N, C-alpha and C positions, 0 to 999 in steps of 0.2 A: 388407505391401504396400499401396500407396495404392488407395483406392476406385476412382478413375477409371482407374487402370491395369488393375485387374481387370475393370471394366466394359468398357473398350475391348477387352480381349482376348476377352471374351464376344461383344461386338458384331462384332468382326472375324472371329470364327469362323463367323459366319452364324447364330448363335443370337440370340434376343431376350429380354432380361430386362425385366420390366414389373410394375406393380402390377395385379393382377387385380381388376377392379371388383366382381366378384361376392362376394368375401370379404375384399378389402383386403390380401391377402398377395402377396408377390413370387412371380412365376411365370416360367418359362423355356420358350420355344418352341424346338424343335430342340436340346435339351440334349445330344443325342448328338454334335453337332458340336464341342462344347467339349472341349478337351484336358483329360484327367483332372488334370493338374498345376494348371491354372487353377482347376478346381473345388475342388481341395484347398487352394489359396491363398485362395479366397473364403470357405471355411468359418469361419476364425477372425475374419473381419471382416464377417460377415453382418449384424450389427446396424448397423455403420457404413454398409453398402450400403443397408440398409433406411432408415436416417436420411437418406441422400442423396436417395433417392426421395421421402421425406416432405417434405424441404426444398423440393421443387419443386411440391408439391400446390397451393399457393396462388399460384404464380408468375403474373405478368401476361404477356400475349401477347408484348410486346417481349422479355421475358426468355427465354421459351420459344423464340422465333424465333432469337435470337442464340445460344442454347445449341445448337440444332439445326444452325445454320450452323457453329459452332465444331467440332462433332463431325464434320460433313462435311469441313470444312477440315483437320482432323487425320487424316482417313481412318478414323475409328472406326465411323461409321455411314453408310449410304447414304440419299439422299433425292433421288429422281429430279426432282421438281418444283423443289426448291431448287437442285439442280445445274444444271438447264436455265436457271434464272433467273440464277445467278451466272456461268455461261458466256456468257450473252448481255448481261449488264449489268455492264460493267467498273467503272462508278462504284460500284455496290453491293459488288462484290468488293473494290475498293480501300478502301471504307469499312470493311469487315470487317477487312481487314489493318490499317488505321489504328487501329481500335478495339483490336486486340491490342497495337499499339505503345504506346498510352496505358496499357493494363494493365501492360505491361512497365516503363514508366516509373514506375509505382506499386509495382513490386516483384515482379510476377508473372513468374517465370522458368522455371516448369515447367508444361507443359500438363496434367499430371496433378494439379496443385493446383487446387482449385475457385477459379475466377477471381473469383467474386462478392466475395470479401474485398478485392480490389484495385480495385474500381470506385470511381469518383468522379463529380462532376457532369459533367465532360467526357465520360467514357465513357458515362454514362447518356444524355446528349444524343445521342451518336452511335448508341447502341443504339436509341433511339426513332426517329431518322432512318432507320436500317437497316430497322426494322419498317415504317415508313411506305412505304419504297421496295418492300418485299416485298409489302405490300398492293396498292400501285399495279400492280406487275408482275402479280400474281395476277388482279387485276380486268381487266387488258388481255389476259390469256392463258388465258381459261377454255376 
């Protein structure tokens, strides 16, 4: 099973999987909320899940922002501040949608595939603009 499919099922259950800063290992909050079949499916790909988290450790702010927005957009994770921003700023929501269209034109057809392999100059420019709009909104809505 795909890494993002498993992660999305974990997040949608109300649990949170993350890298524990104290020991660098993956940890889960509210693990009892995760269906046992999901945990069973996660076991054989644990190293891939760990690699996915590691791949984000040195990510720049625009990358993290667009990832969080995509996870919100897909319904995998909640983010109250980002949700409030995108509900109130249709231009930014439209930009997020247009960014996914550019990725689709580059071959991204499954939201459970890591989109980063489908990025190009156009999508990167859009991602930076999206991040700048997020910073502007955040500074105006403290």
